[in-house]
C-alpha positions in Angstrom: 5.6 -18.9 2.1 2.8 -19.3 -0.1 1.0 -16.8 -2.1 -1.3 -14.3 -0.5 -2.2 -12.4 -3.0 -2.7 -13.5 -6.8 -3.2 -11.2 -9.7 -3.8 -13.3 -12.2 -4.2 -12.3 -16.3 -5.8 -8.8 -14.9 -6.6 -5.9 -17.2 -7.6 -2.2 -15.6 -8.9 1.0 -17.4 -9.6 4.4 -16.8 -13.2 5.0 -18.4 -13.0 3.3 -22.0 -9.4 3.3 -22.1 -7.1 0.7 -21.6 -4.3 1.3 -18.9 -3.0 -2.0 -18.5 -3.4 -5.7 -20.0 -2.6 -9.1 -18.8 -1.1 -8.3 -15.4 0.0 -11.1 -13.4 1.9 -11.8 -10.7 1.9 -13.1 -7.0 2.7 -11.7 -3.8 3.8 -14.0 -1.0 2.8 -13.9 2.9 5.3 -11.6 4.7 6.7 -10.6 1.0 7.7 -5.9 0.5 6.5 -6.0 -3.0 6.9 -2.7 -5.0 4.8 -1.6 -8.2 7.1 1.0 -10.0 6.8 2.7 -13.6 6.3 5.8 -15.3 3.2 8.6 -13.7 0.1 7.8 -15.5 1.1 3.4 -16.1 -1.8 3.0 -13.3 0.0 2.0 -11.0 -2.7 3.6 -8.0 -5.3 1.7 -10.1 -4.1 -1.7 -9.8 -3.8 -0.7 -6.4 -7.6 0.0 -5.7 -8.2 -3.0 -7.8 -6.0 -4.9 -5.1 -9.0 -4.0 -2.8 -12.0 -4.3 -4.7 -12.7 -0.7 -5.2 -12.3 -0.7 -8.9 -13.5 -3.9 -11.2 -11.0 -5.4 -13.3 -11.7 -5.3 -17.4 -10.6 -9.0 -17.4 -8.3 -11.7 -15.2 -9.2 -12.1 -11.1 -7.6 -11.0 -8.0 -7.4 -13.6 -5.0 -6.7 -12.7 -1.7 -6.6 -16.1 0.2 -7.6 -18.1 -2.6 -11.1 -16.1 -2.4 -11.6 -13.7 -6.2 -12.4 -10.9 -4.3 -14.8 -9.3 -7.2 -16.6 -12.3 -7.1 -17.4 -12.3 -3.3 -20.4 -11.7 -1.6 -20.6 -7.9 0.2 -20.4 -9.5 3.7 -17.4 -12.0 2.6 -15.5 -8.7 0.8 -16.2 -6.8 4.2 -14.6 -9.0 6.3 -11.6 -10.1 3.6 -11.2 -6.1 3.7 -11.1 -6.3 7.5 -7.5 -7.8 7.0 -5.9 -5.0 4.6 -4.4 -1.9 6.1 -4.9 0.6 3.2 -3.6 4.1 3.0 -4.4 6.0 0.1 -1.6 8.6 -1.6 -4.1 11.7 -0.1 -4.0 10.3 3.0 -8.2 10.4 2.8 -8.6 11.2 6.6 -12.0 12.3 8.1 -11.8 16.5 7.9 -14.7 17.0 10.3 -12.5 14.0 13.2 -9.8 14.4 15.4 -6.7 12.5 14.3 -7.2 10.2 17.4 -11.0 9.6 16.4 -9.6 9.1 12.6 -7.8 6.4 14.0 -10.4 5.2 16.6 -13.3 5.1 13.9 -12.1 1.5 12.7 -11.9 -0.1 15.8 -15.3 1.3 17.1 -16.9 0.0 14.1 -15.0 -3.6 13.4 -13.8 -4.5 16.7 -15.1 -5.4 20.3 -12.4 -3.6 22.4 -13.6 -1.0 24.9 -13.1 2.5 24.9 -9.8 2.4 27.3 -8.6 0.0 24.9 -9.1 1.5 21.8 -7.5 4.9 23.0 -4.7 2.9 24.6 -4.0 1.5 21.1 -4.9 5.1 19.4 -1.9 6.5 21.5 0.2 3.4 20.5 0.1 3.8 16.9 0.5 7.5 17.1 3.8 7.3 19.1 5.1 4.9 16.5 5.0 7.5 13.4 6.0 9.8 16.6 3.4 12.3 16.2 1.7 11.6 19.4 1.4 15.2 19.9 -1.5 15.4 17.5 -3.9 13.1 18.9 -6.1 16.2 19.5 -5.8 18.1 16.5 -7.9 18.3 13.1 -6.3 17.1 9.8 -6.3 20.9 8.6 -4.2 21.7 11.2 -1.6 19.1 10.1 1.0 19.0 7.2 0.7 17.4 4.2 3.2 14.9 5.5 1.7 14.7 9.2 -1.6 13.7 7.5 0.3 11.0 5.9 1.9 9.9 8.6 -1.4 9.6 10.7 -3.0 7.6 7.7 -0.3 5.1 7.9 -1.1 4.7 11.3 -4.8 4.2 10.7 -4.3 1.3 8.4 -2.2 -1.2 11.2 -5.3 -0.1 13.7 -6.6 -3.4 12.6 -3.9 -5.3 13.0 -4.2 -6.2 9.4 -2.2 -9.2 7.5 -1.5 -6.8 4.5 -0.7 -3.6 4.4 -1.5 -1.7 0.7 0.3 1.9 0.4 -0.3 4.5 -2.1 3.0 6.4 -2.1 3.9 6.6 1.4 7.1 8.5 1.2 5.9 11.2 -1.4 5.7 14.4 0.2 7.5 13.1 3.5 10.8 14.7 4.5 13.8 12.0 4.6 13.8 11.3 8.4 9.8 11.0 8.4 10.4 8.5 5.0 12.8 6.7 6.9 10.6 6.3 9.8 8.0 4.7 7.8 10.4 2.3 5.8 12.3 0.9 9.4 8.5 0.7 11.1 7.6 -1.8 7.0 10.5 -3.7 7.9 10.0 -4.0 11.7 6.5 -5.2 10.9 7.9 -7.6 8.5 10.9 -9.2 10.8 8.2 -9.1 14.3 4.9 -10.0 12.6 5.2 -12.1 8.9 3.4 -8.3 7.8 3.3 -8.3 3.9 3.0 -5.0 2.4 2.3 -4.2 -1.3 3.0 -0.3 -2.2 3.2 2.1 -5.4 6.4 4.0 -4.8 8.5 6.2 -6.9 11.2 6.6 -3.9 14.6 5.2 -4.7 15.7 5.0 -1.1 12.9 2.9 -0.1 12.5 0.7 -3.0 16.2 -0.5 -2.7 15.7 -0.3 1.3 12.8 -2.5 1.7 11.2 -4.3 -1.6 11.8 -8.0 -1.7 10.6 -7.8 -5.5 9.7 -5.0 -7.6 6.6 -5.2 -10.5 7.6 -3.1 -13.5 4.3 -1.5 -15.0 5.3 -0.1 -18.6 3.4 3.1 -19.8 4.2 2.0 -23.8 3.4 -1.7 -23.9 0.7 -1.4 -20.9 1.7 -4.6 -19.4 3.7 -5.6 -16.8 7.3 -6.0 -18.2 9.6 -7.4 -15.7 9.6 -8.5 -11.8 12.5 -8.9 -9.9 14.5 -8.1 -6.7 15.5 -4.2 -6.9 19.2 -5.0 -7.9 18.4 -8.0 -10.4 16.2 -5.3 -12.3 18.7 -2.3 -12.3 21.8 -5.0 -13.3 19.7 -7.3 -15.6 16.5 -6.2 -16.5 15.1 -5.2 -19.6 16.6 -2.0 -21.3 13.6 0.2 -21.0 13.5 -0.9 -16.8 17.0 -0.1 -16.3 16.5 3.1 -17.9 13.7 3.9 -16.0 15.6 2.9 -12.6 18.6 4.8 -13.8 16.5 8.5 -15.2 14.9 7.8 -11.6 17.8 8.0 -9.5 17.7 3.9 -8.7 21.5 3.9 -8.5 
């Protein structure tokens, strides 16, 4: 498997404040990589950089060998259509039904017919066990249901890579397990690549091939490896974090 995504000596900030510096790692095609660290260490900010929504202070991010922050707008739009993104809040359109939220990416970026779009919408909602919500508005859903709808929407364009911000946060255990199972199924069946921000212990050990640890004190990546290896042999601060977070 070759590297699909490369983060090369990247520094990120929030306004004038440095959040992380010199971050570097690769994500292989078909790999599930989890980004972890204490609250405020820049996990979600880094994920937004991977999509090209924010500009790094230094370094570069390559997707399929293309520097996503130096692409032209048309090329960046094409690359983004290969990325399925789920934001932490869900980011559903509040004025559109659940079905319309899912259908919109296909209406904008595919040549599928209305019937084909409706069929794929039904399939993806059934995948996350929310087929009964297609005519509801986002405000009529619980927070966990909105996140599952957002997950389904991230799959609508059949992306090559999923970028997920806290997919299991706020979900009941069965719903969180369902999303984990879908991620593993997509990896096994389609070779799907997934990068996710998470603090969920069960998910981390169940689905992550490797873990990237962002240290809030040194403001850099201090460890990368399998969850089990980091828990057993990682730097003291990493092992302490994993144990404190219940990663046992």
